[in-house]
C-alpha positions in Angstrom: -79.9 -80.7 20.5 -77.5 -83.5 19.6 -78.4 -87.2 19.9 -75.4 -87.7 22.1 -76.7 -85.2 24.7 -80.2 -86.8 24.6 -78.6 -90.2 25.3 -76.4 -88.8 28.1 -79.4 -87.1 29.7 -81.6 -90.2 29.4 -78.9 -92.2 31.1 -78.7 -89.7 34.0 -82.4 -89.6 34.5 -82.6 -93.4 34.3 -80.0 -93.5 37.2 -82.4 -91.4 39.3 -80.5 -88.1 38.7 -82.7 -85.0 38.8 -80.7 -82.5 36.9 -78.4 -82.4 33.8 -75.6 -80.3 35.3 -72.1 -81.8 35.2 -70.5 -83.2 38.3 -67.9 -81.0 40.0 -64.4 -81.7 38.7 -61.0 -80.9 40.0 -58.8 -78.4 38.3 -58.4 -74.7 38.1 -61.1 -72.8 39.9 -63.6 -70.8 37.9 -62.8 -67.8 40.1 -59.5 -67.2 38.4 -61.0 -64.5 36.1 -61.9 -61.7 38.5 -62.1 -58.0 37.9 -59.0 -57.6 40.1 -57.0 -60.2 38.1 -58.1 -58.7 34.8 -56.9 -55.3 35.9 -53.6 -56.8 37.2 -53.0 -58.3 33.8 -53.7 -55.1 32.1 -51.2 -53.3 34.3 -48.6 -56.0 33.7 -49.0 -55.8 29.9 -48.6 -52.0 30.1 -45.5 -52.4 32.2 -44.0 -54.9 29.8 -44.7 -52.6 26.9 -43.0 -49.7 28.7 -39.9 -51.8 29.5 -39.8 -53.2 25.9 -40.1 -49.7 24.5 -37.4 -48.2 26.8 -34.9 -51.1 26.0 -35.9 -51.2 22.3 -36.7 -54.9 22.6 -39.8 -57.0 22.0 -42.5 -57.4 24.6 -42.0 -61.1 24.7 -38.3 -60.7 25.3 -39.0 -58.3 28.2 -41.3 -60.9 29.7 -38.3 -63.2 30.2 
């Protein structure tokens, strides 16, 4: 465990906190990586590869 973490935890407990978990932050939700989304991306990649192969272009070009 690093000294920085020990100091951070000490400060949290000194301020009457009872756990060391981070506070909630705004931003992208953690639920973005779901089984449904992973499967959708796999299908999209396959589709892009098929388009690229049929047009004889690169997959990145097909993405545009």
